[in-house]
DOTILUM-717844 format. One record per atom (N, C-alpha, C): residue number from 1; chain; x, z, y. Coordinates in steps of 0.2 Angstrom, whole numbers, always signed. Atoms other than C-alpha are relative to their C-alpha. Layout:
% DOTILUM-717844
> num,chaine,c1,c3,c2
> NUM,A,X,Z,Y
...
***
This chain:
% DOTILUM-717844
> num,chaine,c1,c3,c2
> 1,A,-1,+2,+6
> 1,A,-70,+32,+1
> 1,A,+8,+0,-1
> 2,A,-8,+0,+0
> 2,A,-51,+30,+7
> 2,A,+3,+7,+0
> 3,A,-2,-7,+1
> 3,A,-50,+48,+9
> 3,A,-1,+2,-7
> 4,A,+2,-2,+7
> 4,A,-57,+51,-9
> 4,A,+6,-4,-4
> 5,A,-6,+4,+3
> 5,A,-43,+38,-14
> 5,A,+6,+5,+1
> 6,A,-7,-4,-2
> 6,A,-29,+48,-5
> 6,A,+0,+7,-4
> 7,A,+0,-6,+4
> 7,A,-35,+64,-12
> 7,A,+1,+0,-8
> 8,A,-3,+2,+7
> 8,A,-34,+56,-30
> 8,A,+7,-1,-1
> 9,A,-7,+2,+0
> 9,A,-17,+50,-27
> 9,A,+4,+7,-1
> 10,A,-2,-6,+0
> 10,A,-12,+68,-23
> 10,A,+0,+6,-4
> 11,A,+2,-4,+7
> 11,A,-20,+76,-39
> 11,A,+7,+0,-4
> 12,A,-5,-2,+5
> 12,A,-8,+85,-51
> 12,A,+1,-6,-6
> 13,A,+0,+4,+5
> 13,A,-1,+73,-63
> 13,A,+3,+3,-7
> 14,A,-1,-6,+4
> 14,A,-3,+83,-79
> 14,A,+4,-4,-6
> 15,A,-3,+5,+5
> 15,A,+10,+77,-93
> 15,A,+3,+6,-4
> 16,A,-4,-3,+6
> 16,A,+19,+84,-108
> 16,A,+7,+3,+4
> 17,A,-7,-3,-4
> 17,A,+35,+95,-101
> 17,A,+6,-5,-2
> 18,A,-6,+4,+1
> 18,A,+50,+84,-99
> 18,A,+5,+5,-1
> 19,A,-6,-3,+1
> 19,A,+63,+93,-107
> 19,A,+6,-5,-2
> 20,A,-7,+3,+1
> 20,A,+81,+87,-110
> 20,A,-1,-5,-7
> 21,A,-1,+3,+6
> 21,A,+79,+82,-127
> 21,A,-7,-6,-1
> 22,A,+5,+5,+0
> 22,A,+62,+72,-124
> 22,A,+1,-6,+5
> 23,A,-3,+5,-3
> 23,A,+70,+63,-110
> 23,A,+5,-5,-4
> 24,A,-4,+4,+5
> 24,A,+84,+57,-122
> 24,A,-3,-4,-4
> 25,A,+5,+4,+4
> 25,A,+72,+52,-134
> 25,A,-4,-5,+3
> 26,A,+4,+6,-3
> 26,A,+62,+42,-121
> 26,A,+4,-6,+1
> 27,A,-4,+6,-2
> 27,A,+77,+32,-115
> 27,A,+2,-3,-7
> 28,A,-1,+4,+6
> 28,A,+82,+28,-133
> 28,A,-5,-4,-3
> 29,A,+5,+5,+2
> 29,A,+66,+22,-138
> 29,A,-3,-5,+4
> 30,A,+0,+5,-4
> 30,A,+64,+11,-123
> 30,A,+7,-5,-1
> 31,A,-6,+4,+2
> 31,A,+82,+4,-127
> 31,A,-1,-3,-6
> 32,A,+2,+3,+6
> 32,A,+77,+0,-145
> 32,A,-5,-5,+1
> 33,A,+5,+5,-2
> 33,A,+62,-8,-139
> 33,A,+2,-6,+3
> 34,A,-3,+4,-4
> 34,A,+71,-17,-127
> 34,A,+5,-5,-5
> 35,A,-4,+4,+4
> 35,A,+84,-24,-140
> 35,A,-4,-3,-4
> 36,A,+3,+3,+5
> 36,A,+71,-28,-153
> 36,A,-4,-6,+4
> 37,A,+4,+6,-5
> 37,A,+60,-38,-139
> 37,A,+5,-6,+0
> 38,A,-4,+6,-2
> 38,A,+75,-48,-134
> 38,A,+2,-4,-6
> 39,A,-2,+5,+6
> 39,A,+80,-53,-151
> 39,A,-5,-4,-3
> 40,A,+4,+4,+2
> 40,A,+63,-60,-155
> 40,A,-2,-5,+5
> 41,A,+3,+4,-4
> 41,A,+59,-66,-138
> 41,A,+5,-6,+1
> 42,A,-5,+5,-1
> 42,A,+75,-75,-135
> 42,A,+0,-4,+6
> 43,A,+0,+4,-6
> 43,A,+76,-80,-117
> 43,A,+5,-5,+0
> 44,A,-3,+6,+1
> 44,A,+83,-96,-113
> 44,A,+9,+2,+1
> 45,A,-8,-3,-3
> 45,A,+100,-87,-104
> 45,A,+3,+3,-7
> 46,A,-3,-4,+6
> 46,A,+101,-78,-121
> 46,A,+2,-5,-7
> 47,A,-2,+6,+7
> 47,A,+105,-95,-133
> 47,A,+7,-1,+3
> 48,A,-7,+0,-1
> 48,A,+124,-92,-130
> 48,A,+3,+2,-7
> 49,A,-3,-2,+5
> 49,A,+137,-89,-143
> 49,A,+0,+7,-1
> 50,A,+1,-6,+2
> 50,A,+138,-74,-153
> 50,A,+2,+6,+4
> 51,A,-3,-4,-4
> 51,A,+151,-65,-144
> 51,A,-3,+2,+8
> 52,A,+3,+0,-7
> 52,A,+143,-68,-126
> 52,A,-6,+3,-2
> 53,A,+6,-3,+2
> 53,A,+126,-62,-134
> 53,A,+1,+8,+0
> 54,A,-1,-7,+1
> 54,A,+135,-46,-139
> 54,A,+2,+4,+7
> 55,A,-2,-2,-7
> 55,A,+142,-44,-122
> 55,A,-7,+1,+4
> 56,A,+5,-1,-4
> 56,A,+125,-46,-114
> 56,A,-4,+6,-3
> 57,A,+3,-6,+1
> 57,A,+117,-33,-125
> 57,A,+2,+6,+2
> 58,A,-3,-7,-1
> 58,A,+130,-20,-122
> 58,A,-1,+1,+7
> 59,A,+1,-1,-6
> 59,A,+129,-23,-103
> 59,A,-6,+1,+2
> 60,A,+6,+0,-1
> 60,A,+111,-24,-102
> 60,A,-2,+7,-3
> 61,A,+2,-8,+3
> 61,A,+109,-8,-113
> 61,A,+4,+5,+3
> 62,A,-5,-4,-6
> 62,A,+122,+1,-102
> 62,A,-3,+1,+7
> 63,A,+5,+1,-7
> 63,A,+111,-4,-87
> 63,A,-5,+3,-1
> 64,A,+7,-3,+1
> 64,A,+95,+2,-95
> 64,A,+1,+8,+0
> 65,A,-1,-7,-1
> 65,A,+103,+19,-99
> 65,A,+2,+4,+6
> 66,A,-3,-5,-5
> 66,A,+112,+23,-83
> 66,A,-7,-2,+5
> 67,A,+6,-1,-4
> 67,A,+96,+18,-73
> 67,A,-6,+4,-3
> 68,A,+5,-6,+3
> 68,A,+84,+27,-84
> 68,A,+2,+8,+1
> 69,A,-3,-7,-1
> 69,A,+96,+42,-83
> 69,A,-1,+2,+7
> 70,A,+1,-2,-9
> 70,A,+95,+41,-63
> 70,A,-7,+3,+1
> 71,A,+7,+0,+0
> 71,A,+76,+40,-65
> 71,A,-2,+7,-2
> 72,A,+2,-6,+3
> 72,A,+73,+54,-76
> 72,A,+4,+7,+0
> 73,A,-5,-6,-1
> 73,A,+88,+66,-74
> 73,A,+2,+2,+8
> 74,A,-3,-2,-6
> 74,A,+95,+64,-56
> 74,A,-6,+1,+6
> 75,A,+4,+0,-6
> 75,A,+81,+59,-44
> 75,A,-6,+6,+0
> 76,A,+5,-6,-1
> 76,A,+67,+73,-50
> 76,A,+4,+5,+2
> 77,A,-3,-8,-1
> 77,A,+81,+86,-49
> 77,A,+2,+1,+8
> 78,A,-2,+0,-8
> 78,A,+87,+82,-30
> 78,A,-6,-3,+4
> 79,A,+4,+3,-4
> 79,A,+72,+74,-23
> 79,A,-8,+4,-1
> 80,A,+7,-4,+0
> 80,A,+57,+86,-18
> 80,A,-6,-4,-2
> 81,A,+7,+2,+2
> 81,A,+44,+72,-18
> 81,A,-1,-1,-8
> 82,A,+1,+1,+9
> 82,A,+48,+67,-37
> 82,A,+2,+6,-3
> 83,A,-1,-6,+4
> 83,A,+51,+85,-42
> 83,A,-6,+0,-5
> 84,A,+5,-1,+6
> 84,A,+43,+87,-60
> 84,A,-4,+6,+2
> 85,A,+3,-6,-1
> 85,A,+37,+104,-54
> 85,A,-7,-2,+5
> 86,A,+5,+2,-5
> 86,A,+26,+95,-40
> 86,A,-3,-7,-2
> 87,A,+1,+7,+2
> 87,A,+22,+79,-50
> 87,A,-8,-2,+2
> 88,A,+7,+4,-3
> 88,A,+7,+69,-42
> 88,A,-1,-6,-3
> 89,A,+2,+8,+2
> 89,A,-2,+53,-47
> 89,A,+4,-4,+4
> 90,A,-3,+5,-5
> 90,A,+6,+45,-32
> 90,A,+8,+0,-1
> 91,A,-9,-1,+1
> 91,A,+25,+52,-35
> 91,A,+0,-3,-7
> 92,A,-2,+3,+7
> 92,A,+23,+46,-54
> 92,A,-1,-8,+0
> 93,A,+1,+9,+0
> 93,A,+16,+28,-50
> 93,A,+5,-3,+4
> 94,A,-5,+3,-3
> 94,A,+29,+26,-37
> 94,A,+8,+1,-3
> 95,A,-6,-2,+4
> 95,A,+43,+33,-48
> 95,A,+1,-6,-5
> 96,A,+1,+6,+4
> 96,A,+38,+20,-60
> 96,A,+2,-7,+2
> 97,A,-2,+7,-4
> 97,A,+37,+6,-48
> 97,A,+9,-1,+2
> 98,A,-7,+0,-2
> 98,A,+54,+10,-42
> 98,A,+5,-1,-5
> 99,A,-4,+1,+7
> 99,A,+61,+11,-60
> 99,A,+1,-7,-1
> 100,A,+1,+6,+2
> 100,A,+54,-7,-62
> 100,A,+5,-5,+4
> 101,A,-5,+3,-6
> 101,A,+63,-13,-46
> 101,A,+6,+0,-2
> 102,A,-7,-1,+2
> 102,A,+79,-6,-51
> 102,A,+2,-3,-6
> 103,A,-1,+3,+5
> 103,A,+79,-12,-67
> 103,A,+1,-8,+0
> 104,A,+1,+7,-2
> 104,A,+74,-30,-61
> 104,A,+5,-2,+3
> 105,A,-5,+3,-4
> 105,A,+88,-31,-49
> 105,A,+6,+0,-4
> 106,A,-6,+0,+3
> 106,A,+101,-25,-59
> 106,A,+1,-4,-6
> 107,A,+0,+5,+6
> 107,A,+97,-36,-75
> 107,A,+1,-5,+4
> 108,A,-1,+7,-2
> 108,A,+96,-51,-63
> 108,A,+7,+0,+2
> 109,A,-8,+0,-1
> 109,A,+114,-48,-57
> 109,A,+4,-1,-7
> 110,A,-3,+1,+7
> 110,A,+119,-47,-75
> 110,A,-1,-8,-2
> 111,A,+1,+7,+3
> 111,A,+110,-64,-79
> 111,A,+3,-5,+3
> 112,A,-3,+4,-4
> 112,A,+119,-73,-65
> 112,A,+7,+0,-3
> 113,A,-7,+1,+4
> 113,A,+135,-69,-75
> 113,A,+0,-3,-6
> 114,A,+2,+4,+7
> 114,A,+127,-76,-91
> 114,A,-2,-7,+0
> 115,A,+2,+6,-1
> 115,A,+121,-91,-84
> 115,A,+2,-3,+6
> 116,A,+0,+4,-6
> 116,A,+119,-104,-70
> 116,A,-5,+2,+4
> 117,A,+6,-1,-4
> 117,A,+105,-97,-62
> 117,A,+2,+3,+7
> 118,A,+0,-3,-6
> 118,A,+103,-93,-44
> 118,A,-2,+8,+0
> 119,A,+3,-7,+0
> 119,A,+98,-75,-38
> 119,A,-7,-1,-1
> 120,A,+8,+1,+1
> 120,A,+80,-81,-36
> 120,A,-2,-1,-7
> 121,A,+2,+2,+8
> 121,A,+79,-88,-53
> 121,A,+1,+5,-5
> 122,A,-2,-5,+5
> 122,A,+87,-74,-61
> 122,A,-4,+6,+1
> 123,A,+6,-6,-1
> 123,A,+75,-61,-53
> 123,A,-5,-1,-3
> 124,A,+6,+1,+4
> 124,A,+61,-70,-59
> 124,A,+0,+0,-7
> 125,A,+0,-1,+6
> 125,A,+67,-70,-76
> 125,A,+0,+6,-2
> 126,A,+0,-6,+2
> 126,A,+72,-53,-76
> 126,A,-6,+4,+2
> 127,A,+6,-4,-1
> 127,A,+56,-47,-68
> 127,A,-5,-2,-6
> 128,A,+5,+3,+5
> 128,A,+46,-57,-82
> 128,A,+2,+4,-6
> 129,A,-3,-4,+5
> 129,A,+57,-50,-96
> 129,A,-1,+8,+0
> 130,A,+1,-7,-1
> 130,A,+57,-32,-89
> 130,A,-9,+1,-1
> 131,A,+5,-2,+1
> 131,A,+38,-32,-88
> 131,A,-3,+0,-7
> 132,A,+2,+1,+6
> 132,A,+36,-39,-105
> 132,A,+2,+6,-5
> 133,A,-4,-6,+4
> 133,A,+48,-25,-111
> 133,A,-2,+6,+1
> 134,A,+1,-7,-2
> 134,A,+44,-11,-101
> 134,A,-7,+2,+0
> 135,A,+8,-3,-3
> 135,A,+25,-10,-97
> 135,A,-1,+3,-7
> 136,A,+2,-3,+6
> 136,A,+21,-8,-116
> 136,A,+1,+7,-2
> 137,A,-2,-7,+2
> 137,A,+31,+7,-121
> 137,A,+1,+6,+5
> 138,A,+2,-5,-5
> 138,A,+31,+16,-104
> 138,A,-7,+1,+1
> 139,A,+6,-1,+0
> 139,A,+13,+14,-103
> 139,A,-3,+5,-7
> 140,A,+3,-3,+6
> 140,A,+10,+20,-121
> 140,A,+3,+7,+0
> 141,A,-3,-7,-1
> 141,A,+22,+35,-119
> 141,A,-4,+5,+5
> 142,A,+3,-5,-5
> 142,A,+15,+41,-103
> 142,A,-7,+2,-2
> 143,A,+7,+1,+2
> 143,A,-2,+39,-110
> 143,A,-1,+6,-6
> 144,A,+0,-6,+6
> 144,A,+2,+51,-126
> 144,A,+3,+5,+5
> 145,A,-2,-6,-3
> 145,A,+12,+62,-114
> 145,A,-6,+4,+5
> 146,A,+6,-2,-3
> 146,A,-3,+64,-103
> 146,A,-5,+4,-3
> 147,A,+4,-3,+5
> 147,A,-15,+67,-117
> 147,A,+2,+6,-2
> 148,A,-2,-7,+3
> 148,A,-4,+81,-123
> 148,A,+0,+6,+6
> 149,A,+0,-5,-6
> 149,A,-2,+88,-105
> 149,A,-7,+1,+0
> 150,A,+8,-2,+0
> 150,A,-22,+88,-104
> 150,A,-1,+5,-5
> 151,A,+3,-5,+6
> 151,A,-23,+97,-121
> 151,A,+3,+7,+3
> 152,A,-2,-7,-1
> 152,A,-11,+110,-114
> 152,A,-3,+3,+6
> 153,A,+3,-3,-5
> 153,A,-20,+113,-99
> 153,A,-7,+2,-2
> 154,A,+7,-3,+4
> 154,A,-36,+115,-109
> 154,A,+2,+7,-4
> 155,A,-2,-7,+3
> 155,A,-26,+129,-119
> 155,A,+2,+4,+5
> 156,A,-1,-5,-6
> 156,A,-22,+137,-103
> 156,A,-7,+2,+2
> 157,A,+7,-2,-2
> 157,A,-41,+137,-98
> 157,A,-2,+4,-5
> 158,A,+1,-5,+5
> 158,A,-44,+145,-115
> 158,A,+3,+7,+0
> 159,A,-2,-6,-2
> 159,A,-32,+158,-111
> 159,A,-3,+4,+5
> 160,A,+3,-4,-5
> 160,A,-39,+161,-95
> 160,A,-7,+3,-1
> 161,A,+7,-3,+2
> 161,A,-56,+163,-102
> 161,A,+0,+7,-5
> 162,A,-1,-7,+5
> 162,A,-50,+176,-115
> 162,A,+4,+5,+5
> 163,A,-3,-4,-4
> 163,A,-40,+185,-101
> 163,A,-3,+2,+6
> 164,A,+3,-1,-7
> 164,A,-50,+184,-85
> 164,A,-8,+0,-1
> 165,A,+6,+1,+0
> 165,A,-67,+180,-91
> 165,A,-5,+7,+1
> 166,A,+4,-6,+1
> 166,A,-73,+197,-95
> 166,A,+3,+6,+5
> 167,A,-3,-6,-5
> 167,A,-61,+209,-85
> 167,A,+0,-3,+8
> 168,A,+0,+3,-7
> 168,A,-61,+197,-70
> 168,A,+6,+2,+5
> 169,A,-5,-3,-4
> 169,A,-46,+198,-59
> 169,A,-3,+1,+7
> 170,A,+3,+0,-5
> 170,A,-58,+196,-45
> 170,A,-3,+7,+3
> 171,A,+3,-7,-2
> 171,A,-66,+213,-47
> 171,A,+6,+6,+0
> 172,A,-5,-3,+0
> 172,A,-49,+221,-48
> 172,A,+1,+4,+7
> 173,A,+0,-4,-6
> 173,A,-48,+235,-34
> 173,A,+7,+1,+3
> 174,A,-6,-1,-4
> 174,A,-33,+235,-22
> 174,A,-1,+5,+6
> 175,A,+0,-7,-5
> 175,A,-26,+248,-10
> 175,A,+5,-3,+5
> 176,A,-5,+2,-3
> 176,A,-17,+243,+5
> 176,A,+0,+5,+5
> 177,A,-1,-6,-4
> 177,A,-9,+256,+15
> 177,A,+5,-1,+8
> 178,A,-4,+2,-7
> 178,A,-3,+256,+34
> 178,A,+3,+9,+0
> 179,A,-3,-6,-3
> 179,A,+5,+271,+43
> 179,A,-4,+6,+0
> 180,A,+4,-5,-3
> 180,A,-10,+280,+48
> 180,A,-8,-2,-4
> 181,A,+8,+2,+3
> 181,A,-25,+271,+38
> 181,A,+2,-4,-7
> 182,A,+1,+4,+6
> 182,A,-30,+263,+22
> 182,A,-6,-3,-1
> 183,A,+5,+4,+2
> 183,A,-40,+249,+16
> 183,A,-1,-1,-8
> 184,A,+1,+1,+8
> 184,A,-48,+247,-2
> 184,A,-5,-5,-1
> 185,A,+5,+6,+1
> 185,A,-56,+231,-8
> 185,A,+2,-3,-6
> 186,A,-1,+4,+6
> 186,A,-59,+219,-22
> 186,A,+5,-5,+1
> 187,A,-4,+6,-1
> 187,A,-46,+207,-25
> 187,A,-2,-6,+1
> 188,A,+3,+7,-2
> 188,A,-57,+192,-25
> 188,A,-2,-1,+7
> 189,A,+2,+0,-9
> 189,A,-62,+197,-6
> 189,A,+4,-2,+3
> 190,A,-5,+1,-5
> 190,A,-45,+196,+0
> 190,A,+1,-7,+1
> 191,A,-2,+7,+0
> 191,A,-41,+179,+7
> 191,A,+6,-1,+3
> 192,A,-7,+1,-2
> 192,A,-25,+180,+17
> 192,A,+3,+6,+4
> 193,A,-4,-4,-5
> 193,A,-14,+191,+27
> 193,A,+5,-3,+5
> 194,A,-2,+4,-5
> 194,A,-7,+187,+43
> 194,A,+5,+6,+4
> 195,A,-4,-4,-3
> 195,A,+9,+196,+51
> 195,A,-1,+1,+8
> 196,A,+2,+0,-8
> 196,A,+6,+202,+70
> 196,A,+6,+6,+1
> 197,A,-6,-4,-2
> 197,A,+23,+211,+74
> 197,A,+0,+6,-5
> 198,A,+1,-6,+5
> 198,A,+23,+228,+67
> 198,A,-7,+2,-4
> 199,A,+5,-1,+4
> 199,A,+6,+226,+61
> 199,A,-1,-5,-5
> 200,A,+2,+5,+5
> 200,A,-3,+216,+48
> 200,A,-8,-1,+0
> 201,A,+9,+1,-2
> 201,A,-21,+208,+50
> 201,A,-1,-4,-8
> 202,A,+4,+1,+7
> 202,A,-30,+209,+33
> 202,A,-7,-4,+0
> 203,A,+5,+3,+0
> 203,A,-43,+195,+32
> 203,A,-4,+0,-7
> 204,A,+4,+0,+5
> 204,A,-57,+198,+19
> 204,A,-7,-1,+0
> 205,A,+6,+0,-2
> 205,A,-74,+195,+15
> 205,A,-4,+5,-2
> 206,A,+4,-6,+0
> 206,A,-88,+207,+18
> 206,A,-8,-2,+2
> 207,A,+6,+1,-1
> 207,A,-106,+204,+17
> 207,A,-1,-8,+2
> 208,A,+0,+8,-1
> 208,A,-103,+184,+16
> 208,A,+4,-2,+7
> 209,A,-3,+1,-6
> 209,A,-93,+185,+32
> 209,A,+7,+2,+0
> 210,A,-6,-1,+1
> 210,A,-74,+185,+34
> 210,A,+1,+5,+6
> 211,A,-1,-6,-6
> 211,A,-68,+202,+43
> 211,A,+7,+0,+0
> 212,A,-7,-1,+0
> 212,A,-52,+206,+49
> 212,A,+1,+8,+2
> 213,A,-3,-7,-1
> 213,A,-43,+224,+49
> 213,A,+6,+0,+1
> 214,A,-6,-1,-3
> 214,A,-28,+229,+57
> 214,A,+4,+5,-3
> 215,A,-4,-5,+2
> 215,A,-15,+239,+47
> 215,A,+7,+1,+4
> 216,A,-7,-2,-5
> 216,A,+0,+248,+56
> 216,A,+5,+0,-5
> 217,A,-8,+1,+5
> 217,A,+14,+241,+43
> 217,A,+1,-7,+0
> 218,A,-3,+8,-2
> 218,A,+24,+225,+44
> 218,A,-3,-4,-7
> 219,A,+4,+5,+6
> 219,A,+18,+211,+31
> 219,A,+6,+1,-6
> 220,A,-5,-1,+6
> 220,A,+34,+214,+20
> 220,A,-2,+7,-5
> 221,A,+2,-6,+2
> 221,A,+28,+232,+17
> 221,A,-7,-1,-4
> 222,A,+7,+1,+4
> 222,A,+10,+226,+12
> 222,A,+2,-5,-7
> 223,A,-3,+3,+6
> 223,A,+18,+213,+1
> 223,A,+2,+3,-5
> 224,A,-2,-5,+5
> 224,A,+26,+227,-9
> 224,A,-5,+2,-3
> 225,A,+5,-3,+3
> 225,A,+10,+233,-12
> 225,A,-7,-4,-3
> 226,A,+4,+6,+3
> 226,A,+2,+218,-19
> 226,A,+3,-2,-6
> 227,A,-4,+1,+5
> 227,A,+6,+216,-37
> 227,A,-7,-5,-6
> 228,A,+3,+6,+3
> 228,A,-4,+200,-43
> 228,A,+2,-7,+1
> 229,A,-3,+7,+0
> 229,A,+0,+182,-49
> 229,A,-4,-4,+5
> 230,A,+3,+4,-5
> 230,A,-13,+175,-38
> 230,A,+1,+1,+8
> 231,A,-1,-2,-8
> 231,A,-7,+183,-21
> 231,A,+8,-1,+1
> 232,A,-6,+0,+0
> 232,A,+9,+178,-15
> 232,A,+2,-3,+9
> 233,A,-3,+2,-8
> 233,A,+19,+174,+2
> 233,A,+1,-6,+0
> 234,A,-2,+8,-2
> 234,A,+20,+156,+8
> 234,A,+2,-1,+6
> 235,A,-4,+1,-6
> 235,A,+27,+159,+25
> 235,A,+2,+6,+2
> 236,A,-3,-7,-1
> 236,A,+36,+173,+33
> 236,A,-5,+4,+4
> 237,A,+6,-4,-2
> 237,A,+19,+178,+42
> 237,A,-6,-1,-3
> 238,A,+6,+1,+4
> 238,A,+7,+173,+29
> 238,A,+0,+2,-8
> 239,A,+1,-1,+7
> 239,A,+2,+180,+12
> 239,A,-7,-3,-1
> 240,A,+5,+3,+3
> 240,A,-11,+170,+2
> 240,A,-2,+2,-6
> 241,A,+3,-1,+6
> 241,A,-24,+175,-11
> 241,A,-2,-6,-3
> 242,A,+2,+7,+5
> 242,A,-25,+159,-23
> 242,A,-6,+1,-3
> 243,A,+6,+1,+2
> 243,A,-41,+165,-29
> 243,A,-6,-2,+4
> 244,A,+4,+3,-5
> 244,A,-49,+159,-13
> 244,A,+2,-5,+4
> 245,A,-2,+5,-3
> 245,A,-40,+144,-10
> 245,A,-4,-6,-3
> 246,A,+4,+6,+1
> 246,A,-48,+127,-9
> 246,A,+4,-6,-3
> 247,A,-5,+5,+1
> 247,A,-33,+115,-10
> 247,A,+5,+0,+3
> 248,A,-6,+1,-4
> 248,A,-16,+111,-4
> 248,A,+0,-7,+2
> 249,A,+1,+7,-3
> 249,A,-16,+98,+9
> 249,A,+8,-2,+2
> 250,A,-7,+2,-1
> 250,A,+0,+87,+12
> 250,A,+4,-2,-5
> 251,A,-5,+2,+5
> 251,A,+15,+84,+2
> 251,A,+7,+6,-1
> 252,A,-6,-5,+1
> 252,A,+32,+93,-4
> 252,A,+3,+0,+6
> 253,A,-4,-1,-8
> 253,A,+39,+90,+15
> 253,A,-5,+3,+5
> 254,A,+5,-3,-5
> 254,A,+24,+96,+24
> 254,A,-6,+2,-3
> 255,A,+6,-3,+4
> 255,A,+9,+106,+17
> 255,A,-3,+7,+2
> 256,A,+3,-6,-1
> 256,A,-4,+119,+20
> 256,A,-4,+2,-5
> 257,A,+5,-3,+6
> 257,A,-16,+130,+10
> 257,A,-6,+0,+4
> 258,A,+7,-1,-3
> 258,A,-35,+127,+14
> 258,A,-2,+4,-4
> 259,A,+3,-4,+4
> 259,A,-45,+141,+10
> 259,A,-8,-2,-1
> 260,A,+6,+1,+3
> 260,A,-62,+141,+3
> 260,A,-5,+1,+7
> 261,A,+4,-3,-6
> 261,A,-71,+152,+19
> 261,A,+2,-4,+6
> 262,A,-1,+2,-8
> 262,A,-72,+142,+36
> 262,A,+6,-5,-1
> 263,A,-6,+5,+2
> 263,A,-58,+129,+28
> 263,A,+6,+3,+6
> 264,A,-8,-2,-4
> 264,A,-43,+140,+37
> 264,A,+5,-4,-4
> 265,A,-6,+2,+3
> 265,A,-28,+132,+35
> 265,A,+7,+5,+1
> 266,A,-6,-3,-1
> 266,A,-12,+141,+31
> 266,A,+6,-3,+0
> 267,A,-7,+4,+0
> 267,A,+5,+135,+35
> 267,A,+4,+2,-6
> 268,A,-6,-2,+5
> 268,A,+18,+135,+20
> 268,A,+6,-3,+3
> 269,A,-7,+1,-2
> 269,A,+36,+136,+25
> 269,A,+4,-4,-4
> 270,A,-4,+5,+5
> 270,A,+48,+123,+19
> 270,A,+3,+3,-6
> 271,A,-6,-1,+5
> 271,A,+60,+136,+10
> 271,A,-6,+5,-6
> 272,A,+5,-3,+5
> 272,A,+42,+143,+1
> 272,A,-3,-6,-4
> 273,A,+5,+5,+4
> 273,A,+35,+126,-5
> 273,A,+2,+0,-7
> 274,A,-1,+1,+7
> 274,A,+45,+124,-21
> 274,A,-3,+6,-4
> 275,A,+1,-6,+4
> 275,A,+41,+142,-26
> 275,A,-8,+0,+0
> 276,A,+8,+0,+0
> 276,A,+22,+140,-22
> 276,A,-3,-5,-4
> 277,A,+2,+5,+6
> 277,A,+21,+124,-32
> 277,A,+1,+2,-6
> 278,A,-2,-4,+6
> 278,A,+30,+132,-46
> 278,A,-5,+4,-3
> 279,A,+4,-4,+3
> 279,A,+19,+146,-47
> 279,A,-8,-2,+0
> 280,A,+6,+3,+2
> 280,A,+2,+137,-44
> 280,A,+0,-4,-6
> 281,A,+0,+3,+8
> 281,A,+6,+126,-60
> 281,A,+0,+5,-6
> 282,A,+1,-4,+4
> 282,A,+8,+142,-69
> 282,A,-7,+3,+0
> 283,A,+6,-2,-3
> 283,A,-9,+148,-62
> 283,A,-6,-3,-6
> 284,A,+5,+2,+6
> 284,A,-24,+146,-75
> 284,A,-3,-6,+3
> 285,A,+3,+6,-2
> 285,A,-33,+129,-74
> 285,A,-7,+2,+3
> 286,A,+6,-3,-4
> 286,A,-49,+138,-68
> 286,A,+1,+1,+7
> 287,A,-2,-2,-7
> 287,A,-41,+144,-53
> 287,A,+3,-6,+5
> 288,A,-4,+6,-4
> 288,A,-31,+127,-49
> 288,A,-7,-4,+1
> 289,A,+6,+5,-1
> 289,A,-48,+117,-50
> 289,A,-3,+0,+7
***
């Protein structure tokens, strides 16, 4: 049960693409909802003279914009765990929780300047207000964006069916050449390639078993002979065929690829992780399942 929950948390969080324009619209919508709610809700500390209320709205509005800008533009760009290309249910949930904590603390500090509350009282008041203001619009926008994200994945599924169902990339024949020998096989039978000094170990399925053939050619030479969106190098010593992968284990900081056959794990180097997740995100959903 615990392992299933962990696996669920690490699943991709499909969402409508976060373009700059959509992020700005998202920030403006949250800000408008925040102002409207405060006007009607009228917290105790807002029962102030008009000019002080004006200062409150301006200061809180600027805080909202700066914090939202930080979480939508800066953190996803410079933090691998919260990267938009590798968004998971866990990272998205943590990002929202951290967003609420940041807004709550920043607003609590401002409330102290606008009232006689202590830090504890201002934190409690800020938390209540932010929960009332933020939960509904953020949840609604995330649900709408997630629905659209799944629609896009379904569209990719249809494209996959149209492109691969009949011609099937698995049945494509490939030829790998060494200095003195050559191997021909179906793309769907290839599992991975491992570097062995000036040789390359080719691992593929034959008669239901995983078979190894040694070619006298460095892995860089073999890599140049492979022209498929499903096959790419994840490590200086490994090339993986993602037609035969089961799942990616770990996270953006340390991960490996688990293959279908015999649960073989292939390490992913730090410099290749971003590229791998980016390319996986573009593969048809049927392959990603």
